[in-house]
C-alpha positions in Angstrom: -24.6 -15.8 -15.0 -27.2 -14.8 -12.4 -28.2 -11.2 -11.7 -27.4 -9.4 -8.4 -30.0 -10.3 -5.9 -31.2 -7.7 -3.5 -31.6 -10.1 -0.7 -28.0 -11.2 -1.0 -26.8 -7.6 -1.0 -28.8 -7.0 2.2 -27.4 -10.2 3.7 -23.9 -9.0 3.0 -24.7 -5.7 4.5 -26.2 -7.5 7.5 -23.1 -9.6 7.9 -20.9 -6.5 7.7 -23.1 -4.8 10.2 -22.8 -7.7 12.6 -19.1 -7.9 12.3 -18.9 -4.1 12.7 -21.0 -4.2 15.8 -18.9 -7.0 17.4 -15.7 -5.1 16.5 -17.2 -1.9 17.9 -18.1 -3.5 21.2 -14.7 -5.2 21.6 -12.7 -2.1 20.7 -14.8 0.4 22.7 -14.8 -1.8 25.8 -11.0 -1.9 25.5 -10.9 1.9 25.4 -10.1 2.1 21.6 -11.6 4.1 18.9 -14.6 3.1 16.7 -13.6 0.8 13.8 -14.1 3.3 11.0 -11.8 3.1 7.9 -9.6 6.1 7.2 -10.1 8.5 4.3 -7.1 6.8 2.5 -9.5 3.8 1.9 -11.4 6.1 -0.5 -8.5 5.9 -2.9 -8.8 2.1 -3.3 -12.6 2.2 -3.3 -12.5 4.9 -6.0 -10.0 2.9 -8.0 -12.1 -0.2 -7.9 -15.2 1.8 -8.9 -13.3 3.5 -11.8 -11.8 0.2 -13.1 -15.2 -1.6 -12.9 -17.0 1.2 -14.7 -14.3 1.5 -17.4 -14.4 -2.2 -18.1 -18.2 -2.1 -18.1 -18.2 0.7 -20.7 -15.8 -1.3 -22.8 -18.1 -4.3 -22.7 -21.1 -2.2 -23.7 -19.1 -0.7 -26.6 -18.2 -4.2 -27.7 -21.8 -5.4 -27.7 -22.7 -2.3 -29.8 -20.0 -3.3 -32.3 -17.9 -0.2 -31.7 -15.0 -2.1 -30.1 -13.5 -5.6 -29.8 -13.6 -7.3 -26.4 -13.2 -10.9 -25.7 -16.3 -12.8 -24.4 -14.3 -14.3 -21.5 -13.2 -10.8 -20.5 -16.8 -9.6 -20.6 -17.8 -12.5 -18.3 -14.9 -11.6 -15.9 -16.0 -8.0 -15.9 -19.5 -9.1 -14.9 -18.1 -11.1 -12.0 -15.9 -8.2 -11.0 -18.9 -5.9 -11.0 -20.9 -8.3 -8.9 -18.1 -8.9 -6.4 -17.6 -5.1 -6.0 -21.3 -4.7 -5.3 -21.1 -7.3 -2.6 -18.0 -5.8 -1.2 -19.6 -2.4 -1.2 -22.5 -3.8 0.7 -20.2 -5.3 3.4 -18.3 -2.0 3.7 -21.5 0.0 4.0 -22.8 -2.4 6.6 -19.6 -2.4 8.6 -19.9 1.4 9.2 -23.6 1.4 10.2 -23.1 0.4 13.8 -20.3 2.9 14.3 -22.4 5.7 12.7 -25.4 4.9 14.9 -23.3 4.7 18.1 -21.3 7.9 17.3 -24.4 9.8 16.3 -26.2 8.9 19.5 -23.2 9.4 21.8 -21.5 12.5 20.6 -23.4 14.0 17.6 -21.5 15.2 14.6 -17.8 14.4 14.9 -15.0 14.0 12.4 -15.1 10.2 13.0 -18.8 10.2 12.3 -18.3 12.2 9.1 -15.6 9.7 8.0 -18.0 6.8 8.7 -20.7 8.4 6.7 -18.4 9.1 3.7 -17.1 5.6 3.7 -20.6 4.1 4.0 -21.5 6.2 1.1 -18.5 5.0 -0.9 -19.7 1.4 -0.2 -23.2 2.3 -1.5 -21.5 3.8 -4.5 -19.7 0.5 -5.2 -23.1 -1.3 -5.0 -24.6 1.2 -7.5 -21.7 0.9 -9.9 -21.7 -2.9 -9.7 -25.4 -2.9 -10.6 -24.9 -0.4 -13.4 -22.0 -2.4 -14.9 -24.1 -5.6 -14.6 -26.7 -3.9 -16.8 -24.0 -2.8 -19.2 -22.8 -6.4 -19.6 -26.2 -7.6 -20.9 -26.0 -9.1 -24.3 -28.5 -8.1 -27.0 -31.0 -10.8 -27.9 -29.7 -13.2 -30.5 -31.5 -14.1 -33.7 -31.5 -17.9 -33.4 -33.5 -18.8 -36.5 -31.4 -16.9 -39.0 -34.3 -14.6 -40.0 -33.8 -10.9 -40.0 -37.5 -10.4 -38.9 -37.8 -8.9 -35.5 -41.4 -10.2 -35.0 -41.7 -13.6 -33.5 -44.9 -15.5 -34.4 -46.0 -18.6 -32.7 
């Protein structure tokens, strides 16, 4: 497995921002509201964060020998953590154009507050995805059968 790459997270945030900007332009030109998710989306984002963190802790406990966890489930947990990080980057990026436009046009409004909260939730998903990725690291293996921790070459 490869690690989360910062440039891909920024690329996902950029794609989300581009899609958010296009949707913002189309909706506001039609006289509609800014495309900001509702607070009810926090329930699903929070549930994803909680599940990913719970599974990451289980994998960490398994690598420490405190619990039993299947290796394939650990790999799936890592993939889930990375996917949630990328999804969080897209969600945060989606809200950036609306936040900028609302701040410049009207100042602090309930819609702007909602956009800030949901962009923060997207960033929280990125952070939790990165943390769980670190929890899923395997300890180094002893390949030569020696119990010595010093490698001589």
